[in-house]
N, C-alpha and C positions, 0 to 999 in steps of 0.2 A: 615586724617580727623577722623578716628574712630579706636577703638581697642575693642577687645572682652575680657571680664572678666568672667571667669567661677567660680561659687561658688557651694557649695553643694546643693543649692536650684535651681538655674537657671542661664543660660548664660545671661549676660548683655553686650550690646554694648554701648560704650561711644563715644561721638562725640564732636568736638569743631570747632569753626569758626576761620579761619585765619585772618579775618578782624575785629573781635571784641572779647569780652569776653564771647560770647555765648557758653554754654556747655549743653549737654543733655544726657539722658540715654534712651535706648530703649531695647526691648526684642529680636529684630532681626535686621540684617543688612539692609534689605529692609525698615523697619520702620524708621531706622536712616537716610537713604538716603532721604526718603520722608520728614522727619522733617527738615533735613538740607536744602533741596531745598526750602521748605516752608519759612524757615528763610531767605535764600538768596533772594528770591523773594520779601519778605516784607521789609527787612532791607538793602539789597545790590543788587538792581536790575541790575546794570551794571555787577557785578561779576556773577550773576546768568545767564546772557546772554552768558557769556564766559564758563560756566560750562557744 
């Protein structure tokens, strides 16, 4: 679901959805998890219930 990219400026966590083309950037893993779950609830409610 996500991976961490570290640059000279700050760590960035990337995430993507296995069900569609959704992608996101966050500054922490907890922030990415929240964004991903918000996306699943809104766009893929059945998948969110299984997560």
